Structure formats: C-alpha cells, structure tokens
FITORKE-654920 format. One record per residue (C-alpha): residue in three letters; y, z, x. Coordinates in steps of 0.1 Angstrom, whole numbers, m for minus. Layout:
// residues N
<nuba rest="ALA" y="Y" z="Z" x="X"/>
...
END
This chain:
// residues 199
<nuba rest="MET" y="0" z="0" x="0"/>
<nuba rest="ARG" y="24" z="8" x="29"/>
<nuba rest="GLU" y="20" z="m27" x="44"/>
<nuba rest="THR" y="22" z="m43" x="10"/>
<nuba rest="MET" y="56" z="m26" x="4"/>
<nuba rest="ARG" y="68" z="m37" x="39"/>
<nuba rest="ALA" y="58" z="m73" x="31"/>
<nuba rest="ILE" y="77" z="m72" x="m2"/>
<nuba rest="LEU" y="108" z="m61" x="17"/>
<nuba rest="GLY" y="102" z="m88" x="44"/>
<nuba rest="LEU" y="97" z="m62" x="71"/>
<nuba rest="PRO" y="73" z="m68" x="100"/>
<nuba rest="PRO" y="41" z="m47" x="102"/>
<nuba rest="ARG" y="45" z="m13" x="117"/>
<nuba rest="PRO" y="43" z="m12" x="155"/>
<nuba rest="ALA" y="16" z="8" x="172"/>
<nuba rest="PRO" y="27" z="44" x="176"/>
<nuba rest="ALA" y="44" z="54" x="208"/>
<nuba rest="PRO" y="29" z="82" x="229"/>
<nuba rest="PRO" y="38" z="115" x="212"/>
<nuba rest="GLU" y="68" z="134" x="225"/>
<nuba rest="PRO" y="66" z="171" x="229"/>
<nuba rest="PRO" y="68" z="189" x="195"/>
<nuba rest="PRO" y="103" z="202" x="187"/>
<nuba rest="ARG" y="109" z="239" x="194"/>
<nuba rest="ALA" y="106" z="261" x="163"/>
<nuba rest="ARG" y="139" z="274" x="150"/>
<nuba rest="GLU" y="144" z="312" x="151"/>
<nuba rest="SER" y="150" z="326" x="116"/>
<nuba rest="ASP" y="186" z="337" x="124"/>
<nuba rest="GLU" y="196" z="303" x="139"/>
<nuba rest="PRO" y="216" z="278" x="119"/>
<nuba rest="ILE" y="197" z="249" x="103"/>
<nuba rest="ILE" y="224" z="225" x="117"/>
<nuba rest="SER" y="246" z="231" x="146"/>
<nuba rest="PHE" y="273" z="209" x="163"/>
<nuba rest="ARG" y="287" z="220" x="196"/>
<nuba rest="ASP" y="318" z="203" x="210"/>
<nuba rest="VAL" y="307" z="169" x="198"/>
<nuba rest="HIS" y="327" z="139" x="209"/>
<nuba rest="LEU" y="322" z="103" x="198"/>
<nuba rest="ALA" y="344" z="72" x="201"/>
<nuba rest="PHE" y="341" z="35" x="192"/>
<nuba rest="ASP" y="373" z="15" x="197"/>
<nuba rest="HIS" y="392" z="48" x="193"/>
<nuba rest="PRO" y="381" z="85" x="192"/>
<nuba rest="VAL" y="364" z="94" x="159"/>
<nuba rest="LEU" y="351" z="129" x="166"/>
<nuba rest="GLN" y="368" z="151" x="192"/>
<nuba rest="GLY" y="353" z="185" x="199"/>
<nuba rest="VAL" y="336" z="190" x="165"/>
<nuba rest="SER" y="318" z="224" x="163"/>
<nuba rest="PHE" y="302" z="241" x="133"/>
<nuba rest="ASP" y="271" z="259" x="122"/>
<nuba rest="LEU" y="254" z="256" x="88"/>
<nuba rest="ALA" y="230" z="284" x="78"/>
<nuba rest="PRO" y="199" z="277" x="57"/>
<nuba rest="GLY" y="206" z="278" x="20"/>
<nuba rest="THR" y="243" z="271" x="23"/>
<nuba rest="THR" y="265" z="241" x="15"/>
<nuba rest="LYS" y="292" z="225" x="36"/>
<nuba rest="VAL" y="316" z="198" x="23"/>
<nuba rest="VAL" y="333" z="175" x="48"/>
<nuba rest="LEU" y="366" z="162" x="35"/>
<nuba rest="GLY" y="388" z="135" x="50"/>
<nuba rest="GLY" y="404" z="101" x="46"/>
<nuba rest="SER" y="386" z="68" x="52"/>
<nuba rest="GLY" y="375" z="64" x="88"/>
<nuba rest="SER" y="379" z="100" x="97"/>
<nuba rest="GLY" y="343" z="105" x="107"/>
<nuba rest="LYS" y="326" z="119" x="76"/>
<nuba rest="THR" y="297" z="93" x="75"/>
<nuba rest="THR" y="296" z="94" x="113"/>
<nuba rest="ILE" y="287" z="132" x="112"/>
<nuba rest="LEU" y="258" z="124" x="88"/>
<nuba rest="ARG" y="245" z="96" x="110"/>
<nuba rest="LEU" y="246" z="119" x="140"/>
<nuba rest="ILE" y="226" z="145" x="121"/>
<nuba rest="LEU" y="200" z="119" x="113"/>
<nuba rest="GLY" y="199" z="107" x="150"/>
<nuba rest="LEU" y="211" z="72" x="140"/>
<nuba rest="LEU" y="240" z="76" x="164"/>
<nuba rest="LYS" y="242" z="95" x="197"/>
<nuba rest="PRO" y="273" z="115" x="207"/>
<nuba rest="ASP" y="293" z="107" x="238"/>
<nuba rest="ALA" y="293" z="144" x="246"/>
<nuba rest="GLY" y="282" z="177" x="231"/>
<nuba rest="SER" y="250" z="188" x="214"/>
<nuba rest="ILE" y="236" z="186" x="179"/>
<nuba rest="LEU" y="207" z="208" x="168"/>
<nuba rest="VAL" y="188" z="203" x="135"/>
<nuba rest="ASP" y="163" z="230" x="127"/>
<nuba rest="GLY" y="160" z="239" x="163"/>
<nuba rest="SER" y="156" z="204" x="177"/>
<nuba rest="GLU" y="184" z="188" x="198"/>
<nuba rest="VAL" y="185" z="154" x="180"/>
<nuba rest="SER" y="211" z="140" x="204"/>
<nuba rest="ARG" y="183" z="139" x="231"/>
<nuba rest="LEU" y="153" z="128" x="211"/>
<nuba rest="GLY" y="139" z="93" x="209"/>
<nuba rest="GLU" y="127" z="76" x="177"/>
<nuba rest="GLU" y="92" z="92" x="179"/>
<nuba rest="GLY" y="107" z="127" x="184"/>
<nuba rest="LEU" y="132" z="121" x="156"/>
<nuba rest="ARG" y="105" z="113" x="130"/>
<nuba rest="PRO" y="94" z="150" x="123"/>
<nuba rest="VAL" y="131" z="160" x="121"/>
<nuba rest="ARG" y="140" z="132" x="97"/>
<nuba rest="LEU" y="110" z="142" x="75"/>
<nuba rest="LYS" y="129" z="175" x="68"/>
<nuba rest="ILE" y="160" z="156" x="56"/>
<nuba rest="GLY" y="169" z="139" x="23"/>
<nuba rest="MET" y="198" z="114" x="24"/>
<nuba rest="VAL" y="219" z="99" x="m4"/>
<nuba rest="PHE" y="237" z="69" x="11"/>
<nuba rest="GLN" y="270" z="55" x="m1"/>
<nuba rest="GLU" y="265" z="34" x="m33"/>
<nuba rest="GLY" y="228" z="45" x="m34"/>
<nuba rest="ALA" y="215" z="19" x="m10"/>
<nuba rest="LEU" y="185" z="10" x="m32"/>
<nuba rest="PHE" y="161" z="m19" x="m24"/>
<nuba rest="ASP" y="169" z="m44" x="m52"/>
<nuba rest="SER" y="135" z="m62" x="m47"/>
<nuba rest="LEU" y="117" z="m30" x="m57"/>
<nuba rest="THR" y="113" z="m12" x="m90"/>
<nuba rest="VAL" y="128" z="22" x="m97"/>
<nuba rest="GLY" y="94" z="38" x="m91"/>
<nuba rest="GLN" y="89" z="20" x="m59"/>
<nuba rest="ASN" y="123" z="29" x="m46"/>
<nuba rest="VAL" y="118" z="66" x="m53"/>
<nuba rest="GLY" y="83" z="66" x="m39"/>
<nuba rest="TYR" y="91" z="46" x="m8"/>
<nuba rest="ARG" y="93" z="75" x="16"/>
<nuba rest="LEU" y="61" z="90" x="3"/>
<nuba rest="VAL" y="42" z="57" x="7"/>
<nuba rest="GLU" y="56" z="54" x="42"/>
<nuba rest="ASP" y="45" z="89" x="51"/>
<nuba rest="GLY" y="9" z="80" x="41"/>
<nuba rest="GLU" y="m1" z="115" x="32"/>
<nuba rest="MET" y="m6" z="112" x="m5"/>
<nuba rest="SER" y="m27" z="91" x="m28"/>
<nuba rest="GLU" y="m11" z="65" x="m51"/>
<nuba rest="GLU" y="m18" z="88" x="m81"/>
<nuba rest="GLN" y="m1" z="118" x="m64"/>
<nuba rest="ILE" y="29" z="96" x="m55"/>
<nuba rest="GLU" y="33" z="83" x="m90"/>
<nuba rest="GLY" y="31" z="118" x="m104"/>
<nuba rest="GLN" y="57" z="131" x="m81"/>
<nuba rest="VAL" y="80" z="101" x="m86"/>
<nuba rest="ARG" y="78" z="104" x="m124"/>
<nuba rest="GLU" y="85" z="141" x="m122"/>
<nuba rest="MET" y="116" z="135" x="m101"/>
<nuba rest="LEU" y="128" z="107" x="m124"/>
<nuba rest="GLY" y="125" z="131" x="m153"/>
<nuba rest="PHE" y="145" z="156" x="m133"/>
<nuba rest="VAL" y="174" z="131" x="m131"/>
<nuba rest="GLY" y="170" z="119" x="m167"/>
<nuba rest="LEU" y="156" z="84" x="m159"/>
<nuba rest="ALA" y="118" z="88" x="m166"/>
<nuba rest="PRO" y="118" z="57" x="m190"/>
<nuba rest="LEU" y="131" z="35" x="m162"/>
<nuba rest="TYR" y="101" z="38" x="m138"/>
<nuba rest="ASP" y="91" z="1" x="m140"/>
<nuba rest="ARG" y="127" z="m13" x="m142"/>
<nuba rest="MET" y="140" z="m34" x="m113"/>
<nuba rest="SER" y="167" z="m16" x="m94"/>
<nuba rest="SER" y="190" z="m47" x="m97"/>
<nuba rest="GLU" y="191" z="m41" x="m135"/>
<nuba rest="LEU" y="206" z="m6" x="m133"/>
<nuba rest="SER" y="241" z="5" x="m139"/>
<nuba rest="GLY" y="261" z="22" x="m112"/>
<nuba rest="GLY" y="254" z="57" x="m125"/>
<nuba rest="GLN" y="217" z="50" x="m129"/>
<nuba rest="ARG" y="215" z="36" x="m93"/>
<nuba rest="ARG" y="231" z="68" x="m80"/>
<nuba rest="ARG" y="207" z="90" x="m100"/>
<nuba rest="VAL" y="177" z="70" x="m86"/>
<nuba rest="ALA" y="192" z="75" x="m51"/>
<nuba rest="PHE" y="192" z="113" x="m58"/>
<nuba rest="ALA" y="156" z="112" x="m70"/>
<nuba rest="ARG" y="146" z="92" x="m39"/>
<nuba rest="ALA" y="163" z="117" x="m16"/>
<nuba rest="LEU" y="147" z="147" x="m34"/>
<nuba rest="VAL" y="112" z="134" x="m40"/>
<nuba rest="ALA" y="98" z="147" x="m7"/>
<nuba rest="ARG" y="114" z="182" x="m13"/>
<nuba rest="PRO" y="133" z="182" x="20"/>
<nuba rest="GLN" y="147" z="213" x="37"/>
<nuba rest="ILE" y="181" z="196" x="42"/>
<nuba rest="MET" y="200" z="174" x="18"/>
<nuba rest="LEU" y="228" z="151" x="30"/>
<nuba rest="TYR" y="251" z="133" x="6"/>
<nuba rest="ASP" y="275" z="105" x="16"/>
<nuba rest="GLU" y="303" z="102" x="m11"/>
<nuba rest="PRO" y="278" z="110" x="m39"/>
<nuba rest="THR" y="303" z="107" x="m67"/>
<nuba rest="THR" y="322" z="76" x="m56"/>
<nuba rest="GLY" y="324" z="50" x="m84"/>
<nuba rest="LEU" y="312" z="74" x="m111"/>
END
C-alpha cells in the first residue's frame, strides 16, 4: 500500500535505508520539549538573530510577527527542514540542528504539522490524505489505519467526506482535513503555520 500511494503521487520508490544513526538521547523529565539557544539564520538578509526560548511539555507558544519575520522559518528549523547558521535547537532532547535525515526521522514522528493552506495532496481522497503518515510508517494494518482515520475525521466533523477528493473541498474543509492529518498519529508536539488564515 505504501508503494501504491507513492506511485499515485508520482514519487520514486523508497530508497534503501541508510545505516542507522545513534539513537537520540532521552530527554530528562524537567527539560523543555523544544529549546532554541542563540539561533541565527540568514538568507539574503538576517531572518533570525539570537533567538532563544524554551517550551515546556503541555504548554502553548504563539509566535506573532509580520510577513517575512521568520515565523515559518522557526517551524522549519524545529522539523529539521532547515539548519541554523549558528546556535542549537533541541527537540525532545535531540539536537535536530546536527542530525541527518535518518536521525531526524524518529524526531519527526513525534511532531504533527499543519502547513499553510493545509497543503493536501489533491490527487488523494480525504481518507488517503489523513492516513498518509500512518501508511508511510508501515506499523498498522489497513483496517487499523482506516479506523483511526475515520475517528479523526469524526473529531473534526468531516466523517462523511472520507471518500471525497481533496480537490473538491472548501477552504475550511481543507483546513480541518489538515488538522486531522496532523493529529492522526497522536504526536507529542503540534505545530501550526497560520492555521486560521483564510477562514
């Protein structure tokens, strides 16, 4: 099923796994779940300069700022999609700024992400979009995945839309499907990038 979904999306087959990196260090119970220490990043101009903060488990932090002020950049750094020019970023005890793709995988499995505008796969149904991560993880049967996906769609009030194509959804429906997709794996950490824009 995983390779079938990749074929639908026009993605190449999964490459052979790289040699495993050392497992991430376990986070001490009193440590923050996310920690930025003097993080700097520039593209054509400085975007982040000396950003430092701690986020304790079970708490919420809102990042406010104008367009281009680095809000999305912070989320991409947490996910390890970008590397800082200087400073350190720890997520659940792992320094993501120093990990390669293989080392980032177990960290990313702890994170749910709602992207700007939802970022759904228009070639997939609502159910396939929500279940995509569970299929890629390969640890659940198709029946288990469908049950969990339907439960999460019910949670966001879209249970009847399981078989509908994502391209047929309204803006608000797309956003709720994106919430369901981010929550379906029950992550420890949730990241939202402008979750109410356009609603």
